C-alpha positions as CSV (number, residue, x, y, z in Angstrom):
1,M,-36.9,27.1,-53.1
2,S,-34.8,26.1,-56.0
3,E,-34.6,22.7,-57.6
4,Q,-31.2,22.0,-56.2
5,D,-32.4,22.7,-52.6
6,K,-35.4,20.3,-52.9
7,P,-33.6,17.0,-52.5
8,R,-31.7,18.3,-49.5
9,A,-34.9,19.4,-47.8
10,I,-36.6,16.1,-48.5
11,K,-33.6,14.2,-47.2
12,K,-33.6,16.2,-44.0
13,A,-37.3,15.7,-43.5
14,S,-37.2,12.0,-44.1
15,S,-34.1,11.3,-41.9
16,P,-34.8,10.9,-38.1
17,N,-34.3,13.9,-36.0
18,V,-31.0,13.4,-34.3
19,E,-31.9,15.7,-31.4
20,N,-35.0,13.6,-30.5
21,V,-33.2,10.3,-30.4
22,P,-32.6,9.4,-26.7
23,R,-28.9,9.2,-26.0
24,R,-27.7,6.1,-24.2
25,R,-25.7,6.8,-21.1
26,V,-22.2,5.5,-21.4
27,R,-21.0,3.9,-18.2
28,P,-17.3,4.2,-17.6
29,R,-15.4,0.9,-17.7
30,G,-14.4,-0.8,-14.5
31,L,-10.8,-2.0,-13.8
32,N,-11.7,-5.6,-14.6
33,E,-13.3,-4.6,-17.9
34,W,-10.2,-2.8,-18.9
35,Q,-8.0,-5.7,-17.9
36,D,-10.2,-8.1,-19.9
37,L,-10.1,-5.8,-22.9
38,I,-6.3,-5.5,-22.7
39,T,-5.8,-9.2,-22.3
40,E,-8.1,-9.9,-25.2
41,Q,-6.2,-7.5,-27.4
42,L,-2.8,-9.0,-26.4
43,D,-4.1,-12.5,-27.1
44,E,-5.4,-11.4,-30.5
45,A,-2.1,-9.7,-31.3
46,A,-0.1,-12.8,-30.2
47,A,-2.4,-15.0,-32.4
48,N,-1.7,-12.7,-35.4
49,G,2.1,-13.0,-34.8
50,A,2.7,-9.4,-33.7
51,F,5.3,-10.6,-31.2
52,E,7.2,-12.9,-33.5
53,N,10.2,-10.9,-34.7
54,L,10.9,-8.5,-31.8
55,P,14.5,-7.3,-31.3
56,G,16.4,-9.3,-28.8
57,K,14.2,-12.4,-29.2
58,G,15.8,-15.5,-27.6
59,Q,18.4,-13.4,-25.8
60,P,18.5,-13.1,-22.0
61,L,17.0,-10.0,-20.4
62,R,19.3,-7.3,-19.2
63,L,18.1,-7.0,-15.6
64,D,21.1,-4.8,-14.6
65,Q,19.5,-1.8,-16.2
66,F,16.4,0.0,-14.9
67,P,14.6,2.0,-17.6
68,N,12.9,4.3,-15.0
69,E,16.1,5.0,-13.1
70,P,17.2,8.7,-13.5
71,D,20.6,9.1,-15.3
72,E,22.0,11.1,-12.4
73,M,21.3,8.2,-10.0
74,R,22.5,5.4,-12.2
75,M,26.2,5.6,-11.1
76,A,25.4,6.1,-7.4
77,N,23.1,3.1,-7.4
78,K,25.6,1.0,-9.3
79,L,28.3,1.9,-6.7
80,L,26.0,1.0,-3.8
81,K,25.0,-2.3,-5.5
82,D,28.6,-3.3,-6.4
83,N,29.7,-2.7,-2.8
84,N,26.7,-4.4,-1.2
85,L,25.5,-1.2,0.5
86,T,22.0,0.2,0.9
87,P,20.8,3.8,1.1
88,T,20.5,5.1,4.7
89,W,16.8,5.4,4.5
90,I,16.4,1.7,3.7
91,G,18.5,0.7,6.7
92,D,16.7,3.1,9.0
93,R,13.3,1.8,7.8
94,K,14.3,-1.8,8.4
95,A,15.6,-1.0,11.9
96,L,12.4,0.9,12.7
97,L,10.2,-2.0,11.5
98,A,12.2,-4.4,13.6
99,E,11.7,-2.2,16.7
100,I,8.0,-2.0,16.0
101,E,7.8,-5.8,15.7
102,L,9.8,-6.2,18.9
103,L,7.4,-3.9,20.8
104,R,4.4,-5.9,19.4
105,T,6.0,-9.2,20.4
106,E,6.7,-7.9,23.9
107,M,3.2,-6.6,24.3
108,K,1.7,-9.9,23.2
109,R,3.9,-11.9,25.5
110,R,3.1,-9.6,28.4
111,W,-0.6,-9.8,27.8
112,E,-0.5,-13.6,27.6
113,L,1.4,-13.7,31.0
114,T,-1.2,-11.3,32.5
115,C,-4.1,-13.4,31.2
116,A,-2.5,-16.5,32.7
117,G,-2.6,-14.9,36.1
118,V,-6.4,-14.9,36.2
119,E,-6.3,-18.1,38.2
120,A,-3.8,-16.7,40.7
121,P,-4.7,-15.6,44.3
122,E,-5.9,-12.0,44.8
123,S,-2.6,-10.6,46.0
124,E,-0.8,-11.9,42.8
125,R,-3.6,-10.6,40.6
126,D,-3.2,-7.1,42.2
127,A,0.6,-7.3,41.5
128,L,-0.1,-8.4,37.9
129,T,-2.6,-5.5,37.4
130,R,0.0,-3.0,38.7
131,S,2.7,-4.5,36.5
132,W,0.3,-4.4,33.5
133,R,-0.4,-0.7,34.1
134,R,3.3,0.1,34.3
135,S,3.9,-1.8,31.1
136,V,1.1,0.2,29.3
137,T,2.6,3.5,30.5
138,D,6.1,2.3,29.3
139,W,4.6,1.3,25.9
140,D,2.9,4.6,25.6
141,A,6.3,6.4,26.1
142,R,8.0,4.1,23.6
143,I,5.2,4.6,21.0
144,V,5.7,8.4,21.3
145,E,9.4,8.0,20.6
146,L,8.8,5.5,17.7
147,N,6.3,7.9,16.2
148,R,8.8,10.8,16.4
149,R,11.3,8.5,14.5
150,I,8.5,7.4,12.0
151,V,7.7,11.0,11.1
152,S,11.4,11.8,10.7
153,L,11.9,8.8,8.5
154,N,8.8,9.5,6.4
155,I,10.1,13.0,5.6
156,S,13.4,11.5,4.2
157,L,11.8,8.7,2.1
158,P,12.0,9.2,-1.7
159,I,9.1,6.9,-2.3
160,W,5.8,7.9,-0.6
161,R,4.5,4.3,-0.7
162,M,7.3,3.3,1.7
163,E,6.0,5.6,4.5
164,L,5.2,4.0,7.8
165,H,2.0,4.7,9.7
166,R,2.3,6.1,13.2
167,L,1.4,3.8,16.0
168,R,-1.5,4.3,18.4
169,L,-1.5,2.6,21.8
170,D,-5.2,1.7,21.7
171,E,-4.8,0.1,18.3
172,E,-1.8,-1.9,19.4
173,L,-3.6,-3.1,22.5
174,A,-6.7,-4.0,20.4
175,R,-4.3,-6.0,18.1
176,I,-3.5,-8.3,21.1
177,G,-7.0,-8.3,22.5
178,A,-6.1,-6.3,25.6
179,P,-8.2,-3.5,27.2
180,N,-7.5,0.0,25.9
181,G,-5.1,0.9,28.7
182,D,-7.2,3.7,30.2
183,G,-6.7,2.4,33.7
184,E,-9.1,-0.5,33.2
185,S,-8.0,-3.6,35.1
186,P,-7.0,-6.4,32.8
187,L,-8.0,-9.1,35.3
């Protein structure tokens, strides 16, 4: 070994062996930790004056422009907005949501009327039970039709988060506290 190589060999021998040092497991940050870090950095930047001389400071925001709006849709959206119109899918979605709410209201009202008949004489209770079963059958058919329309609407929606979930009769009955509709007598 030459004289020049000696100091290197000594340094290597005296320094801790990196391979033998246990590595600390790094846990990925959670969402709250990231938000805390970002908030801390924003507060620090504001304290250091990073946001003092931004362009447009003191001027009103231009809320008529949407930065994420595709250029090819800008004119169409402006025409719709200026003429107080909405895209077809928005109107269809609102109408479908209104029909679903109407069905749920009807089911709840009908269940309350059926429950109120518990004190009625036997002949009236039998009539209420038959009427309840007819209503459940009718709701099942209406839910099938609503689900067909929901699937059709979901296909046409440009935003997946706007999709509607299909209805299930047993879930809708559970929502109002009614039996599952499998022929079980509600009274």
